[in-house]
mmCIF file of the N, C-alpha and C atoms, coordinates in Angstrom:
data_MODEL
# 
_entry.id   MODEL 
# 
loop_
_atom_site.group_PDB 
_atom_site.id 
_atom_site.type_symbol 
_atom_site.label_atom_id 
_atom_site.label_alt_id 
_atom_site.label_comp_id 
_atom_site.label_asym_id 
_atom_site.label_entity_id 
_atom_site.label_seq_id 
_atom_site.pdbx_PDB_ins_code 
_atom_site.Cartn_x 
_atom_site.Cartn_y 
_atom_site.Cartn_z 
_atom_site.occupancy 
_atom_site.B_iso_or_equiv 
_atom_site.pdbx_formal_charge 
_atom_site.auth_seq_id 
_atom_site.auth_comp_id 
_atom_site.auth_asym_id 
_atom_site.auth_atom_id 
_atom_site.pdbx_PDB_model_num 
ATOM 1   N N  . UNK A 1 1  ? 1.434   34.395  -6.854  1.00 0.00 ? 1  UNK A N  1 
ATOM 2   C CA . UNK A 1 1  ? 0.283   33.542  -6.623  1.00 0.00 ? 1  UNK A CA 1 
ATOM 3   C C  . UNK A 1 1  ? -0.896  34.410  -6.198  1.00 0.00 ? 1  UNK A C  1 
ATOM 4   N N  . UNK A 1 2  ? -2.022  34.158  -6.772  1.00 0.00 ? 2  UNK A N  1 
ATOM 5   C CA . UNK A 1 2  ? -3.214  34.936  -6.458  1.00 0.00 ? 2  UNK A CA 1 
ATOM 6   C C  . UNK A 1 2  ? -3.831  34.419  -5.162  1.00 0.00 ? 2  UNK A C  1 
ATOM 7   N N  . UNK A 1 3  ? -4.141  35.345  -4.265  1.00 0.00 ? 3  UNK A N  1 
ATOM 8   C CA . UNK A 1 3  ? -4.773  34.956  -3.005  1.00 0.00 ? 3  UNK A CA 1 
ATOM 9   C C  . UNK A 1 3  ? -6.266  34.841  -3.226  1.00 0.00 ? 3  UNK A C  1 
ATOM 10  N N  . UNK A 1 4  ? -6.883  34.008  -2.423  1.00 0.00 ? 4  UNK A N  1 
ATOM 11  C CA . UNK A 1 4  ? -8.317  33.829  -2.524  1.00 0.00 ? 4  UNK A CA 1 
ATOM 12  C C  . UNK A 1 4  ? -8.764  32.644  -1.683  1.00 0.00 ? 4  UNK A C  1 
ATOM 13  N N  . UNK A 1 5  ? -10.009 32.317  -1.789  1.00 0.00 ? 5  UNK A N  1 
ATOM 14  C CA . UNK A 1 5  ? -10.593 31.212  -1.040  1.00 0.00 ? 5  UNK A CA 1 
ATOM 15  C C  . UNK A 1 5  ? -10.089 29.892  -1.596  1.00 0.00 ? 5  UNK A C  1 
ATOM 16  N N  . UNK A 1 6  ? -9.490  29.054  -0.763  1.00 0.00 ? 6  UNK A N  1 
ATOM 17  C CA . UNK A 1 6  ? -8.932  27.770  -1.179  1.00 0.00 ? 6  UNK A CA 1 
ATOM 18  C C  . UNK A 1 6  ? -9.543  26.668  -0.315  1.00 0.00 ? 6  UNK A C  1 
ATOM 19  N N  . UNK A 1 7  ? -10.739 26.169  -0.638  1.00 0.00 ? 7  UNK A N  1 
ATOM 20  C CA . UNK A 1 7  ? -11.402 25.183  0.219   1.00 0.00 ? 7  UNK A CA 1 
ATOM 21  C C  . UNK A 1 7  ? -10.650 23.870  0.332   1.00 0.00 ? 7  UNK A C  1 
ATOM 22  N N  . UNK A 1 8  ? -9.851  23.506  -0.665  1.00 0.00 ? 8  UNK A N  1 
ATOM 23  C CA . UNK A 1 8  ? -9.120  22.236  -0.602  1.00 0.00 ? 8  UNK A CA 1 
ATOM 24  C C  . UNK A 1 8  ? -8.114  22.209  0.540   1.00 0.00 ? 8  UNK A C  1 
ATOM 25  N N  . UNK A 1 9  ? -7.704  23.366  1.036   1.00 0.00 ? 9  UNK A N  1 
ATOM 26  C CA . UNK A 1 9  ? -6.772  23.420  2.157   1.00 0.00 ? 9  UNK A CA 1 
ATOM 27  C C  . UNK A 1 9  ? -7.437  22.999  3.463   1.00 0.00 ? 9  UNK A C  1 
ATOM 28  N N  . UNK A 1 10 ? -8.751  23.022  3.521   1.00 0.00 ? 10 UNK A N  1 
ATOM 29  C CA . UNK A 1 10 ? -9.466  22.638  4.734   1.00 0.00 ? 10 UNK A CA 1 
ATOM 30  C C  . UNK A 1 10 ? -9.705  21.134  4.813   1.00 0.00 ? 10 UNK A C  1 
ATOM 31  N N  . UNK A 1 11 ? -9.334  20.400  3.788   1.00 0.00 ? 11 UNK A N  1 
ATOM 32  C CA . UNK A 1 11 ? -9.659  18.977  3.727   1.00 0.00 ? 11 UNK A CA 1 
ATOM 33  C C  . UNK A 1 11 ? -8.470  18.070  4.011   1.00 0.00 ? 11 UNK A C  1 
ATOM 34  N N  . UNK A 1 12 ? -7.397  18.605  4.563   1.00 0.00 ? 12 UNK A N  1 
ATOM 35  C CA . UNK A 1 12 ? -6.186  17.812  4.778   1.00 0.00 ? 12 UNK A CA 1 
ATOM 36  C C  . UNK A 1 12 ? -6.422  16.594  5.667   1.00 0.00 ? 12 UNK A C  1 
ATOM 37  N N  . UNK A 1 13 ? -7.187  16.758  6.720   1.00 0.00 ? 13 UNK A N  1 
ATOM 38  C CA . UNK A 1 13 ? -7.354  15.675  7.686   1.00 0.00 ? 13 UNK A CA 1 
ATOM 39  C C  . UNK A 1 13 ? -8.742  15.046  7.631   1.00 0.00 ? 13 UNK A C  1 
ATOM 40  N N  . UNK A 1 14 ? -9.511  15.393  6.649   1.00 0.00 ? 14 UNK A N  1 
ATOM 41  C CA . UNK A 1 14 ? -10.858 14.837  6.529   1.00 0.00 ? 14 UNK A CA 1 
ATOM 42  C C  . UNK A 1 14 ? -10.777 13.422  5.936   1.00 0.00 ? 14 UNK A C  1 
ATOM 43  N N  . UNK A 1 15 ? -11.591 12.510  6.429   1.00 0.00 ? 15 UNK A N  1 
ATOM 44  C CA . UNK A 1 15 ? -11.585 11.160  5.853   1.00 0.00 ? 15 UNK A CA 1 
ATOM 45  C C  . UNK A 1 15 ? -12.152 11.175  4.436   1.00 0.00 ? 15 UNK A C  1 
ATOM 46  N N  . UNK A 1 16 ? -11.786 10.185  3.662   1.00 0.00 ? 16 UNK A N  1 
ATOM 47  C CA . UNK A 1 16 ? -12.291 10.080  2.296   1.00 0.00 ? 16 UNK A CA 1 
ATOM 48  C C  . UNK A 1 16 ? -13.801 9.864   2.333   1.00 0.00 ? 16 UNK A C  1 
ATOM 49  N N  . UNK A 1 17 ? -14.494 10.444  1.387   1.00 0.00 ? 17 UNK A N  1 
ATOM 50  C CA . UNK A 1 17 ? -15.938 10.326  1.358   1.00 0.00 ? 17 UNK A CA 1 
ATOM 51  C C  . UNK A 1 17 ? -16.386 9.007   0.752   1.00 0.00 ? 17 UNK A C  1 
ATOM 52  N N  . UNK A 1 18 ? -17.667 8.806   0.697   1.00 0.00 ? 18 UNK A N  1 
ATOM 53  C CA . UNK A 1 18 ? -18.228 7.607   0.094   1.00 0.00 ? 18 UNK A CA 1 
ATOM 54  C C  . UNK A 1 18 ? -18.667 6.594   1.130   1.00 0.00 ? 18 UNK A C  1 
ATOM 55  N N  . UNK A 1 19 ? -19.271 5.555   0.621   1.00 0.00 ? 19 UNK A N  1 
ATOM 56  C CA . UNK A 1 19 ? -19.758 4.487   1.494   1.00 0.00 ? 19 UNK A CA 1 
ATOM 57  C C  . UNK A 1 19 ? -18.629 3.529   1.851   1.00 0.00 ? 19 UNK A C  1 
ATOM 58  N N  . UNK A 1 20 ? -18.892 2.745   2.877   1.00 0.00 ? 20 UNK A N  1 
ATOM 59  C CA . UNK A 1 20 ? -17.970 1.673   3.244   1.00 0.00 ? 20 UNK A CA 1 
ATOM 60  C C  . UNK A 1 20 ? -18.024 0.603   2.162   1.00 0.00 ? 20 UNK A C  1 
ATOM 61  N N  . UNK A 1 21 ? -16.917 -0.049  1.917   1.00 0.00 ? 21 UNK A N  1 
ATOM 62  C CA . UNK A 1 21 ? -16.878 -1.117  0.918   1.00 0.00 ? 21 UNK A CA 1 
ATOM 63  C C  . UNK A 1 21 ? -17.710 -2.296  1.397   1.00 0.00 ? 21 UNK A C  1 
ATOM 64  N N  . UNK A 1 22 ? -18.487 -2.864  0.494   1.00 0.00 ? 22 UNK A N  1 
ATOM 65  C CA . UNK A 1 22 ? -19.335 -3.994  0.815   1.00 0.00 ? 22 UNK A CA 1 
ATOM 66  C C  . UNK A 1 22 ? -18.488 -5.259  0.923   1.00 0.00 ? 22 UNK A C  1 
ATOM 67  N N  . UNK A 1 23 ? -18.760 -6.076  1.918   1.00 0.00 ? 23 UNK A N  1 
ATOM 68  C CA . UNK A 1 23 ? -18.039 -7.327  2.092   1.00 0.00 ? 23 UNK A CA 1 
ATOM 69  C C  . UNK A 1 23 ? -18.740 -8.421  1.293   1.00 0.00 ? 23 UNK A C  1 
ATOM 70  N N  . UNK A 1 24 ? -18.056 -8.937  0.298   1.00 0.00 ? 24 UNK A N  1 
ATOM 71  C CA . UNK A 1 24 ? -18.578 -10.037 -0.509  1.00 0.00 ? 24 UNK A CA 1 
ATOM 72  C C  . UNK A 1 24 ? -17.544 -11.151 -0.539  1.00 0.00 ? 24 UNK A C  1 
ATOM 73  N N  . UNK A 1 25 ? -17.986 -12.400 -0.627  1.00 0.00 ? 25 UNK A N  1 
ATOM 74  C CA . UNK A 1 25 ? -17.039 -13.518 -0.677  1.00 0.00 ? 25 UNK A CA 1 
ATOM 75  C C  . UNK A 1 25 ? -16.375 -13.604 -2.053  1.00 0.00 ? 25 UNK A C  1 
ATOM 76  N N  . UNK A 1 26 ? -15.162 -13.077 -2.159  1.00 0.00 ? 26 UNK A N  1 
ATOM 77  C CA . UNK A 1 26 ? -14.478 -13.019 -3.450  1.00 0.00 ? 26 UNK A CA 1 
ATOM 78  C C  . UNK A 1 26 ? -14.178 -14.422 -3.974  1.00 0.00 ? 26 UNK A C  1 
ATOM 79  N N  . UNK A 1 27 ? -13.917 -15.371 -3.082  1.00 0.00 ? 27 UNK A N  1 
ATOM 80  C CA . UNK A 1 27 ? -13.652 -16.745 -3.524  1.00 0.00 ? 27 UNK A CA 1 
ATOM 81  C C  . UNK A 1 27 ? -14.870 -17.323 -4.221  1.00 0.00 ? 27 UNK A C  1 
ATOM 82  N N  . UNK A 1 28 ? -16.052 -17.013 -3.713  1.00 0.00 ? 28 UNK A N  1 
ATOM 83  C CA . UNK A 1 28 ? -17.292 -17.486 -4.328  1.00 0.00 ? 28 UNK A CA 1 
ATOM 84  C C  . UNK A 1 28 ? -17.497 -16.822 -5.689  1.00 0.00 ? 28 UNK A C  1 
ATOM 85  N N  . UNK A 1 29 ? -17.205 -15.552 -5.791  1.00 0.00 ? 29 UNK A N  1 
ATOM 86  C CA . UNK A 1 29 ? -17.339 -14.839 -7.062  1.00 0.00 ? 29 UNK A CA 1 
ATOM 87  C C  . UNK A 1 29 ? -16.397 -15.437 -8.105  1.00 0.00 ? 29 UNK A C  1 
ATOM 88  N N  . UNK A 1 30 ? -15.146 -15.687 -7.716  1.00 0.00 ? 30 UNK A N  1 
ATOM 89  C CA . UNK A 1 30 ? -14.161 -16.263 -8.632  1.00 0.00 ? 30 UNK A CA 1 
ATOM 90  C C  . UNK A 1 30 ? -14.603 -17.646 -9.073  1.00 0.00 ? 30 UNK A C  1 
ATOM 91  N N  . UNK A 1 31 ? -15.069 -18.432 -8.128  1.00 0.00 ? 31 UNK A N  1 
ATOM 92  C CA . UNK A 1 31 ? -15.514 -19.795 -8.440  1.00 0.00 ? 31 UNK A CA 1 
ATOM 93  C C  . UNK A 1 31 ? -16.683 -19.799 -9.422  1.00 0.00 ? 31 UNK A C  1 
ATOM 94  N N  . UNK A 1 32 ? -17.681 -18.965 -9.157  1.00 0.00 ? 32 UNK A N  1 
ATOM 95  C CA . UNK A 1 32 ? -18.847 -18.909 -10.040 1.00 0.00 ? 32 UNK A CA 1 
ATOM 96  C C  . UNK A 1 32 ? -18.483 -18.358 -11.406 1.00 0.00 ? 32 UNK A C  1 
ATOM 97  N N  . UNK A 1 33 ? -17.576 -17.393 -11.445 1.00 0.00 ? 33 UNK A N  1 
ATOM 98  C CA . UNK A 1 33 ? -17.165 -16.811 -12.724 1.00 0.00 ? 33 UNK A CA 1 
ATOM 99  C C  . UNK A 1 33 ? -16.404 -17.842 -13.567 1.00 0.00 ? 33 UNK A C  1 
ATOM 100 N N  . UNK A 1 34 ? -15.586 -18.659 -12.908 1.00 0.00 ? 34 UNK A N  1 
ATOM 101 C CA . UNK A 1 34 ? -14.833 -19.680 -13.637 1.00 0.00 ? 34 UNK A CA 1 
ATOM 102 C C  . UNK A 1 34 ? -15.744 -20.778 -14.194 1.00 0.00 ? 34 UNK A C  1 
ATOM 103 N N  . UNK A 1 35 ? -16.935 -20.907 -13.631 1.00 0.00 ? 35 UNK A N  1 
ATOM 104 C CA . UNK A 1 35 ? -17.920 -21.875 -14.133 1.00 0.00 ? 35 UNK A CA 1 
ATOM 105 C C  . UNK A 1 35 ? -18.739 -21.310 -15.279 1.00 0.00 ? 35 UNK A C  1 
ATOM 106 N N  . UNK A 1 36 ? -18.462 -20.048 -15.657 1.00 0.00 ? 36 UNK A N  1 
ATOM 107 C CA . UNK A 1 36 ? -19.119 -19.448 -16.812 1.00 0.00 ? 36 UNK A CA 1 
ATOM 108 C C  . UNK A 1 36 ? -20.365 -18.640 -16.505 1.00 0.00 ? 36 UNK A C  1 
ATOM 109 N N  . UNK A 1 37 ? -20.647 -18.378 -15.236 1.00 0.00 ? 37 UNK A N  1 
ATOM 110 C CA . UNK A 1 37 ? -21.820 -17.575 -14.896 1.00 0.00 ? 37 UNK A CA 1 
ATOM 111 C C  . UNK A 1 37 ? -21.562 -16.105 -15.222 1.00 0.00 ? 37 UNK A C  1 
ATOM 112 N N  . UNK A 1 38 ? -22.626 -15.403 -15.581 1.00 0.00 ? 38 UNK A N  1 
ATOM 113 C CA . UNK A 1 38 ? -22.521 -13.968 -15.829 1.00 0.00 ? 38 UNK A CA 1 
ATOM 114 C C  . UNK A 1 38 ? -22.530 -13.234 -14.493 1.00 0.00 ? 38 UNK A C  1 
ATOM 115 N N  . UNK A 1 39 ? -22.184 -11.957 -14.529 1.00 0.00 ? 39 UNK A N  1 
ATOM 116 C CA . UNK A 1 39 ? -22.180 -11.176 -13.293 1.00 0.00 ? 39 UNK A CA 1 
ATOM 117 C C  . UNK A 1 39 ? -23.591 -11.038 -12.732 1.00 0.00 ? 39 UNK A C  1 
ATOM 118 N N  . UNK A 1 40 ? -24.570 -10.984 -13.584 1.00 0.00 ? 40 UNK A N  1 
ATOM 119 C CA . UNK A 1 40 ? -25.959 -10.916 -13.120 1.00 0.00 ? 40 UNK A CA 1 
ATOM 120 C C  . UNK A 1 40 ? -26.343 -12.207 -12.400 1.00 0.00 ? 40 UNK A C  1 
ATOM 121 N N  . UNK A 1 41 ? -25.950 -13.341 -12.971 1.00 0.00 ? 41 UNK A N  1 
ATOM 122 C CA . UNK A 1 41 ? -26.250 -14.633 -12.339 1.00 0.00 ? 41 UNK A CA 1 
ATOM 123 C C  . UNK A 1 41 ? -25.508 -14.784 -11.011 1.00 0.00 ? 41 UNK A C  1 
ATOM 124 N N  . UNK A 1 42 ? -24.273 -14.286 -10.956 1.00 0.00 ? 42 UNK A N  1 
ATOM 125 C CA . UNK A 1 42 ? -23.510 -14.341 -9.708  1.00 0.00 ? 42 UNK A CA 1 
ATOM 126 C C  . UNK A 1 42 ? -24.177 -13.464 -8.655  1.00 0.00 ? 42 UNK A C  1 
ATOM 127 N N  . UNK A 1 43 ? -24.636 -12.282 -9.053  1.00 0.00 ? 43 UNK A N  1 
ATOM 128 C CA . UNK A 1 43 ? -25.318 -11.382 -8.113  1.00 0.00 ? 43 UNK A CA 1 
ATOM 129 C C  . UNK A 1 43 ? -26.599 -12.026 -7.582  1.00 0.00 ? 43 UNK A C  1 
ATOM 130 N N  . UNK A 1 44 ? -27.342 -12.674 -8.448  1.00 0.00 ? 44 UNK A N  1 
ATOM 131 C CA . UNK A 1 44 ? -28.575 -13.343 -7.996  1.00 0.00 ? 44 UNK A CA 1 
ATOM 132 C C  . UNK A 1 44 ? -28.247 -14.487 -7.038  1.00 0.00 ? 44 UNK A C  1 
ATOM 133 N N  . UNK A 1 45 ? -27.175 -15.217 -7.296  1.00 0.00 ? 45 UNK A N  1 
ATOM 134 C CA . UNK A 1 45 ? -26.755 -16.299 -6.412  1.00 0.00 ? 45 UNK A CA 1 
ATOM 135 C C  . UNK A 1 45 ? -26.355 -15.751 -5.043  1.00 0.00 ? 45 UNK A C  1 
ATOM 136 N N  . UNK A 1 46 ? -25.560 -14.678 -5.038  1.00 0.00 ? 46 UNK A N  1 
ATOM 137 C CA . UNK A 1 46 ? -25.139 -14.079 -3.768  1.00 0.00 ? 46 UNK A CA 1 
ATOM 138 C C  . UNK A 1 46 ? -26.322 -13.496 -3.006  1.00 0.00 ? 46 UNK A C  1 
ATOM 139 N N  . UNK A 1 47 ? -27.291 -12.937 -3.724  1.00 0.00 ? 47 UNK A N  1 
ATOM 140 C CA . UNK A 1 47 ? -28.502 -12.441 -3.064  1.00 0.00 ? 47 UNK A CA 1 
ATOM 141 C C  . UNK A 1 47 ? -29.238 -13.579 -2.381  1.00 0.00 ? 47 UNK A C  1 
ATOM 142 N N  . UNK A 1 48 ? -29.254 -14.753 -3.016  1.00 0.00 ? 48 UNK A N  1 
ATOM 143 C CA . UNK A 1 48 ? -29.873 -15.926 -2.417  1.00 0.00 ? 48 UNK A CA 1 
ATOM 144 C C  . UNK A 1 48 ? -29.137 -16.404 -1.181  1.00 0.00 ? 48 UNK A C  1 
ATOM 145 N N  . UNK A 1 49 ? -27.841 -16.113 -1.100  1.00 0.00 ? 49 UNK A N  1 
ATOM 146 C CA . UNK A 1 49 ? -27.031 -16.504 0.058   1.00 0.00 ? 49 UNK A CA 1 
ATOM 147 C C  . UNK A 1 49 ? -27.062 -15.457 1.170   1.00 0.00 ? 49 UNK A C  1 
ATOM 148 N N  . UNK A 1 50 ? -27.783 -14.348 0.944   1.00 0.00 ? 50 UNK A N  1 
ATOM 149 C CA . UNK A 1 50 ? -27.924 -13.333 1.985   1.00 0.00 ? 50 UNK A CA 1 
ATOM 150 C C  . UNK A 1 50 ? -27.087 -12.086 1.789   1.00 0.00 ? 50 UNK A C  1 
ATOM 151 N N  . UNK A 1 51 ? -26.361 -11.988 0.690   1.00 0.00 ? 51 UNK A N  1 
ATOM 152 C CA . UNK A 1 51 ? -25.585 -10.788 0.393   1.00 0.00 ? 51 UNK A CA 1 
ATOM 153 C C  . UNK A 1 51 ? -26.402 -9.923  -0.555  1.00 0.00 ? 51 UNK A C  1 
ATOM 154 N N  . UNK A 1 52 ? -26.736 -8.712  -0.140  1.00 0.00 ? 52 UNK A N  1 
ATOM 155 C CA . UNK A 1 52 ? -27.478 -7.820  -1.025  1.00 0.00 ? 52 UNK A CA 1 
ATOM 156 C C  . UNK A 1 52 ? -26.492 -7.062  -1.888  1.00 0.00 ? 52 UNK A C  1 
ATOM 157 N N  . UNK A 1 53 ? -26.456 -7.406  -3.167  1.00 0.00 ? 53 UNK A N  1 
ATOM 158 C CA . UNK A 1 53 ? -25.517 -6.756  -4.078  1.00 0.00 ? 53 UNK A CA 1 
ATOM 159 C C  . UNK A 1 53 ? -26.105 -6.732  -5.480  1.00 0.00 ? 53 UNK A C  1 
ATOM 160 N N  . UNK A 1 54 ? -25.549 -5.848  -6.296  1.00 0.00 ? 54 UNK A N  1 
ATOM 161 C CA . UNK A 1 54 ? -25.992 -5.734  -7.674  1.00 0.00 ? 54 UNK A CA 1 
ATOM 162 C C  . UNK A 1 54 ? -24.948 -6.341  -8.596  1.00 0.00 ? 54 UNK A C  1 
ATOM 163 N N  . UNK A 1 55 ? -25.305 -6.454  -9.856  1.00 0.00 ? 55 UNK A N  1 
ATOM 164 C CA . UNK A 1 55 ? -24.391 -6.941  -10.884 1.00 0.00 ? 55 UNK A CA 1 
ATOM 165 C C  . UNK A 1 55 ? -23.151 -6.063  -10.936 1.00 0.00 ? 55 UNK A C  1 
ATOM 166 N N  . UNK A 1 56 ? -23.355 -4.757  -10.856 1.00 0.00 ? 56 UNK A N  1 
ATOM 167 C CA . UNK A 1 56 ? -22.239 -3.806  -10.924 1.00 0.00 ? 56 UNK A CA 1 
ATOM 168 C C  . UNK A 1 56 ? -21.290 -3.969  -9.742  1.00 0.00 ? 56 UNK A C  1 
ATOM 169 N N  . UNK A 1 57 ? -21.830 -4.232  -8.557  1.00 0.00 ? 57 UNK A N  1 
ATOM 170 C CA . UNK A 1 57 ? -20.997 -4.421  -7.379  1.00 0.00 ? 57 UNK A CA 1 
ATOM 171 C C  . UNK A 1 57 ? -20.151 -5.671  -7.519  1.00 0.00 ? 57 UNK A C  1 
ATOM 172 N N  . UNK A 1 58 ? -20.755 -6.744  -8.011  1.00 0.00 ? 58 UNK A N  1 
ATOM 173 C CA . UNK A 1 58 ? -20.012 -7.990  -8.225  1.00 0.00 ? 58 UNK A CA 1 
ATOM 174 C C  . UNK A 1 58 ? -18.908 -7.752  -9.252  1.00 0.00 ? 58 UNK A C  1 
ATOM 175 N N  . UNK A 1 59 ? -19.242 -7.064  -10.335 1.00 0.00 ? 59 UNK A N  1 
ATOM 176 C CA . UNK A 1 59 ? -18.257 -6.781  -11.376 1.00 0.00 ? 59 UNK A CA 1 
ATOM 177 C C  . UNK A 1 59 ? -17.112 -5.940  -10.828 1.00 0.00 ? 59 UNK A C  1 
ATOM 178 N N  . UNK A 1 60 ? -17.419 -4.934  -10.016 1.00 0.00 ? 60 UNK A N  1 
ATOM 179 C CA . UNK A 1 60 ? -16.403 -4.065  -9.433  1.00 0.00 ? 60 UNK A CA 1 
ATOM 180 C C  . UNK A 1 60 ? -15.458 -4.863  -8.526  1.00 0.00 ? 60 UNK A C  1 
ATOM 181 N N  . UNK A 1 61 ? -16.017 -5.750  -7.709  1.00 0.00 ? 61 UNK A N  1 
ATOM 182 C CA . UNK A 1 61 ? -15.190 -6.573  -6.832  1.00 0.00 ? 61 UNK A CA 1 
ATOM 183 C C  . UNK A 1 61 ? -14.318 -7.532  -7.649  1.00 0.00 ? 61 UNK A C  1 
ATOM 184 N N  . UNK A 1 62 ? -14.876 -8.097  -8.698  1.00 0.00 ? 62 UNK A N  1 
ATOM 185 C CA . UNK A 1 62 ? -14.123 -9.011  -9.551  1.00 0.00 ? 62 UNK A CA 1 
ATOM 186 C C  . UNK A 1 62 ? -12.979 -8.279  -10.247 1.00 0.00 ? 62 UNK A C  1 
ATOM 187 N N  . UNK A 1 63 ? -13.247 -7.086  -10.779 1.00 0.00 ? 63 UNK A N  1 
ATOM 188 C CA . UNK A 1 63 ? -12.211 -6.310  -11.467 1.00 0.00 ? 63 UNK A CA 1 
ATOM 189 C C  . UNK A 1 63 ? -11.108 -5.901  -10.490 1.00 0.00 ? 63 UNK A C  1 
ATOM 190 N N  . UNK A 1 64 ? -11.463 -5.567  -9.265  1.00 0.00 ? 64 UNK A N  1 
ATOM 191 C CA . UNK A 1 64 ? -10.457 -5.218  -8.267  1.00 0.00 ? 64 UNK A CA 1 
ATOM 192 C C  . UNK A 1 64 ? -9.566  -6.426  -7.969  1.00 0.00 ? 64 UNK A C  1 
ATOM 193 N N  . UNK A 1 65 ? -10.170 -7.606  -7.875  1.00 0.00 ? 65 UNK A N  1 
ATOM 194 C CA . UNK A 1 65 ? -9.400  -8.826  -7.650  1.00 0.00 ? 65 UNK A CA 1 
ATOM 195 C C  . UNK A 1 65 ? -8.447  -9.083  -8.806  1.00 0.00 ? 65 UNK A C  1 
ATOM 196 N N  . UNK A 1 66 ? -8.937  -8.935  -10.042 1.00 0.00 ? 66 UNK A N  1 
ATOM 197 C CA . UNK A 1 66 ? -8.108  -9.184  -11.225 1.00 0.00 ? 66 UNK A CA 1 
ATOM 198 C C  . UNK A 1 66 ? -6.944  -8.191  -11.283 1.00 0.00 ? 66 UNK A C  1 
ATOM 199 N N  . UNK A 1 67 ? -7.207  -6.929  -10.965 1.00 0.00 ? 67 UNK A N  1 
ATOM 200 C CA . UNK A 1 67 ? -6.141  -5.910  -10.971 1.00 0.00 ? 67 UNK A CA 1 
ATOM 201 C C  . UNK A 1 67 ? -5.054  -6.199  -9.947  1.00 0.00 ? 67 UNK A C  1 
ATOM 202 N N  . UNK A 1 68 ? -5.449  -6.636  -8.762  1.00 0.00 ? 68 UNK A N  1 
ATOM 203 C CA . UNK A 1 68 ? -4.472  -6.835  -7.691  1.00 0.00 ? 68 UNK A CA 1 
ATOM 204 C C  . UNK A 1 68 ? -3.770  -8.187  -7.782  1.00 0.00 ? 68 UNK A C  1 
ATOM 205 N N  . UNK A 1 69 ? -4.424  -9.181  -8.365  1.00 0.00 ? 69 UNK A N  1 
ATOM 206 C CA . UNK A 1 69 ? -3.838  -10.523 -8.409  1.00 0.00 ? 69 UNK A CA 1 
ATOM 207 C C  . UNK A 1 69 ? -3.427  -10.963 -9.805  1.00 0.00 ? 69 UNK A C  1 
ATOM 208 N N  . UNK A 1 70 ? -3.524  -10.069 -10.743 1.00 0.00 ? 70 UNK A N  1 
ATOM 209 C CA . UNK A 1 70 ? -3.092  -10.354 -12.109 1.00 0.00 ? 70 UNK A CA 1 
ATOM 210 C C  . UNK A 1 70 ? -3.913  -11.372 -12.749 1.00 0.00 ? 70 UNK A C  1 
# 
């Protein structure tokens, strides 16, 4: 094995990077999606309810729900 600088060894106990996950009402997203609204329309509705989110964020939360709940 070749010796050298291995920065990945310093990251064993470091927390995962990135932002905290945004809290969105998944039940509301599911309900609006089942009524035929697009992700953009759902995002605009949630923004009106006080949740600042984008179409992509709503889509990501919906896809995570579908993956975990089949």
